[in-house]
C-alpha angles and dihedrals in degrees: 000000000000091000090054090044092056090047086054091048092053092048091047094045090053092052092047092051091049091052092046089055089059095061112117096233093195094053097037108027093152092055092046091051094045094050090048092050092048091051091045089054091047091052093045094051091048089051092051092050091045087057091049093050091046093045093238129132118281109268093208136040095211140022095251140026135227090233117050116212118234120273093256092057093045091049091052093048091046091050090051091048093048090052092049093048091046091055090048092052090047100043105038115103118229089255091051092050090058095050112116121225126200117210146150119256118224089259090061097253121130122248139185123191137154118248088249092052089051090050091050090047091056091053093047094042092054091048091053094051095043085058092055090047088050090057091050089048088055090051090051091049094246116135106241115221123253099249104170119133090245091059089048094049093050094045093048092045109028091174088075087071094063 
């Protein structure tokens, strides 16, 4: 299920990025800035959890930045993150998925989660922020993509409709 969930996340993230690119930045600068900030936060959180899973130093000191990279850079970082997490979901053994990791959150608080819980958190976290981005897209008069798991499954496997 985790492998399928990360396939879904990649699909949904691509659709969200395509919609974000259609925002008229001159007419709706607040919506454009908000969606980019949300995506920046998503990417940073994913990079922080990647480091925790890999046992490497935290690449960021906070879960957002004062300066938000452009959409192209964020899209590239998100694609790299999605690929990395997809490999983790596919390659971890059941025993590895249950392994608990202790770490420090960006706010300095201690945390402990299994690898599987971290993978689930990444899926859930992205869904939450894509929802916020969807609201901003509505405000900017850009149709937000249907990004539910049911739409993904039936698009990926059209035979399920018949």
